[in-house]
C-alpha beads as a LAMMPS data file, in Angstrom:
LAMMPS data file: protein, C-alpha beads

122 atoms
121 bonds

1 atom types
1 bond types

-500.0 500.0 xlo xhi
-500.0 500.0 ylo yhi
-500.0 500.0 zlo zhi

Masses

1 110.0

Atoms # bond

1 1 1 -71.454 -47.703 359.344
2 1 1 -73.662 -44.702 360.207
3 1 1 -71.199 -42.304 358.516
4 1 1 -71.419 -44.383 355.337
5 1 1 -75.229 -44.149 355.344
6 1 1 -74.974 -40.356 355.683
7 1 1 -72.677 -40.132 352.679
8 1 1 -74.890 -42.466 350.664
9 1 1 -77.934 -40.344 351.528
10 1 1 -76.100 -37.166 350.499
11 1 1 -74.993 -38.741 347.197
12 1 1 -78.558 -39.940 346.531
13 1 1 -79.953 -36.442 347.146
14 1 1 -77.379 -34.881 344.792
15 1 1 -78.098 -37.459 342.077
16 1 1 -81.871 -36.868 342.355
17 1 1 -81.369 -33.076 342.233
18 1 1 -79.115 -33.257 339.160
19 1 1 -81.413 -35.744 337.415
20 1 1 -84.479 -33.622 338.159
21 1 1 -82.765 -30.474 336.935
22 1 1 -81.752 -32.197 333.707
23 1 1 -85.300 -33.517 333.236
24 1 1 -86.849 -30.074 333.720
25 1 1 -84.341 -28.473 331.361
26 1 1 -85.008 -31.126 328.699
27 1 1 -88.768 -30.723 329.063
28 1 1 -88.697 -26.950 328.570
29 1 1 -85.618 -26.339 326.403
30 1 1 -84.651 -29.649 324.823
31 1 1 -85.873 -31.028 321.555
32 1 1 -85.009 -32.525 318.218
33 1 1 -82.764 -30.810 315.680
34 1 1 -84.430 -29.754 312.426
35 1 1 -82.834 -27.912 309.529
36 1 1 -84.275 -25.279 307.237
37 1 1 -83.190 -22.705 304.709
38 1 1 -84.555 -19.166 304.812
39 1 1 -86.569 -18.701 301.619
40 1 1 -88.428 -15.451 302.391
41 1 1 -88.006 -12.175 304.233
42 1 1 -90.493 -13.338 306.857
43 1 1 -93.487 -11.407 308.109
44 1 1 -92.632 -8.109 309.789
45 1 1 -94.210 -7.671 313.220
46 1 1 -94.284 -4.533 315.359
47 1 1 -95.159 -4.763 319.037
48 1 1 -94.809 -2.551 322.095
49 1 1 -92.653 -3.699 324.982
50 1 1 -93.436 -3.041 328.655
51 1 1 -91.737 0.382 328.428
52 1 1 -93.879 1.371 325.445
53 1 1 -91.016 1.101 322.950
54 1 1 -91.709 -0.361 319.511
55 1 1 -90.029 -3.726 318.954
56 1 1 -89.629 -5.051 315.415
57 1 1 -89.316 -8.776 314.754
58 1 1 -89.782 -11.132 311.817
59 1 1 -91.813 -14.338 311.837
60 1 1 -91.091 -17.339 309.614
61 1 1 -93.433 -20.200 308.788
62 1 1 -91.841 -22.877 306.665
63 1 1 -90.831 -26.514 306.416
64 1 1 -87.883 -27.967 308.301
65 1 1 -86.329 -31.447 308.147
66 1 1 -84.641 -33.666 310.711
67 1 1 -81.593 -35.835 310.007
68 1 1 -83.849 -38.574 308.606
69 1 1 -85.522 -36.186 306.160
70 1 1 -88.815 -36.132 308.088
71 1 1 -90.627 -32.837 307.573
72 1 1 -92.211 -30.567 310.156
73 1 1 -93.878 -27.213 309.620
74 1 1 -92.236 -24.720 311.942
75 1 1 -93.234 -21.264 313.105
76 1 1 -90.525 -19.140 314.710
77 1 1 -89.348 -15.574 315.171
78 1 1 -85.957 -14.331 314.091
79 1 1 -85.663 -12.224 317.265
80 1 1 -83.920 -9.560 315.202
81 1 1 -85.007 -6.142 313.958
82 1 1 -83.990 -7.093 310.409
83 1 1 -84.969 -10.142 308.339
84 1 1 -82.766 -13.204 308.459
85 1 1 -80.447 -13.572 305.481
86 1 1 -82.125 -15.287 302.549
87 1 1 -80.755 -18.741 301.685
88 1 1 -79.098 -19.050 305.111
89 1 1 -79.205 -22.526 306.650
90 1 1 -80.508 -22.812 310.199
91 1 1 -80.443 -25.561 312.775
92 1 1 -83.609 -25.355 314.865
93 1 1 -84.243 -27.062 318.175
94 1 1 -87.912 -28.031 318.146
95 1 1 -89.510 -28.907 321.487
96 1 1 -92.613 -31.098 321.217
97 1 1 -94.439 -28.903 323.769
98 1 1 -93.206 -25.408 322.889
99 1 1 -92.223 -25.531 319.210
100 1 1 -88.964 -23.860 318.150
101 1 1 -87.008 -22.964 321.286
102 1 1 -83.756 -21.914 319.603
103 1 1 -82.036 -21.571 316.263
104 1 1 -78.515 -21.052 314.998
105 1 1 -76.998 -20.409 311.603
106 1 1 -75.035 -23.363 310.205
107 1 1 -72.961 -23.959 307.114
108 1 1 -74.491 -25.983 304.271
109 1 1 -72.062 -28.853 304.923
110 1 1 -73.365 -29.129 308.513
111 1 1 -76.868 -30.026 307.311
112 1 1 -77.383 -33.830 307.341
113 1 1 -77.584 -35.420 303.880
114 1 1 -81.253 -36.467 304.049
115 1 1 -82.337 -33.041 305.270
116 1 1 -80.216 -31.409 302.557
117 1 1 -81.865 -33.536 299.867
118 1 1 -85.299 -32.405 301.064
119 1 1 -84.208 -28.758 301.161
120 1 1 -82.856 -29.039 297.593
121 1 1 -86.328 -30.048 296.370
122 1 1 -87.602 -26.582 297.234

Bonds

1 1 1 2
2 1 2 3
3 1 3 4
4 1 4 5
5 1 5 6
6 1 6 7
7 1 7 8
8 1 8 9
9 1 9 10
10 1 10 11
11 1 11 12
12 1 12 13
13 1 13 14
14 1 14 15
15 1 15 16
16 1 16 17
17 1 17 18
18 1 18 19
19 1 19 20
20 1 20 21
21 1 21 22
22 1 22 23
23 1 23 24
24 1 24 25
25 1 25 26
26 1 26 27
27 1 27 28
28 1 28 29
29 1 29 30
30 1 30 31
31 1 31 32
32 1 32 33
33 1 33 34
34 1 34 35
35 1 35 36
36 1 36 37
37 1 37 38
38 1 38 39
39 1 39 40
40 1 40 41
41 1 41 42
42 1 42 43
43 1 43 44
44 1 44 45
45 1 45 46
46 1 46 47
47 1 47 48
48 1 48 49
49 1 49 50
50 1 50 51
51 1 51 52
52 1 52 53
53 1 53 54
54 1 54 55
55 1 55 56
56 1 56 57
57 1 57 58
58 1 58 59
59 1 59 60
60 1 60 61
61 1 61 62
62 1 62 63
63 1 63 64
64 1 64 65
65 1 65 66
66 1 66 67
67 1 67 68
68 1 68 69
69 1 69 70
70 1 70 71
71 1 71 72
72 1 72 73
73 1 73 74
74 1 74 75
75 1 75 76
76 1 76 77
77 1 77 78
78 1 78 79
79 1 79 80
80 1 80 81
81 1 81 82
82 1 82 83
83 1 83 84
84 1 84 85
85 1 85 86
86 1 86 87
87 1 87 88
88 1 88 89
89 1 89 90
90 1 90 91
91 1 91 92
92 1 92 93
93 1 93 94
94 1 94 95
95 1 95 96
96 1 96 97
97 1 97 98
98 1 98 99
99 1 99 100
100 1 100 101
101 1 101 102
102 1 102 103
103 1 103 104
104 1 104 105
105 1 105 106
106 1 106 107
107 1 107 108
108 1 108 109
109 1 109 110
110 1 110 111
111 1 111 112
112 1 112 113
113 1 113 114
114 1 114 115
115 1 115 116
116 1 116 117
117 1 117 118
118 1 118 119
119 1 119 120
120 1 120 121
121 1 121 122
């Protein structure tokens, strides 16, 4: 009976650790998917890194739409030294606390219908 309690305690600790880790990850890196299409070259930004080297990036401020067609104004960096390709479709993960936490290029047919309809208006 005591051995069973030890195993149950160990399983409970593992479950709490995994659940807590998932919760922290979701809080900082999770979010809702929004879709946008690059319609400009973005705003060029030059900054110095900690080594004094010049880093070039491009910032984008535009509308994005979730799968229900609900709009959200997003502000994100391309994290590239060249502008993102015009007319490219992006899937953004938007965290309610941190804004856009990631983006990836997607094909037009991967954009949900309602979001696509909103993008076509522009």
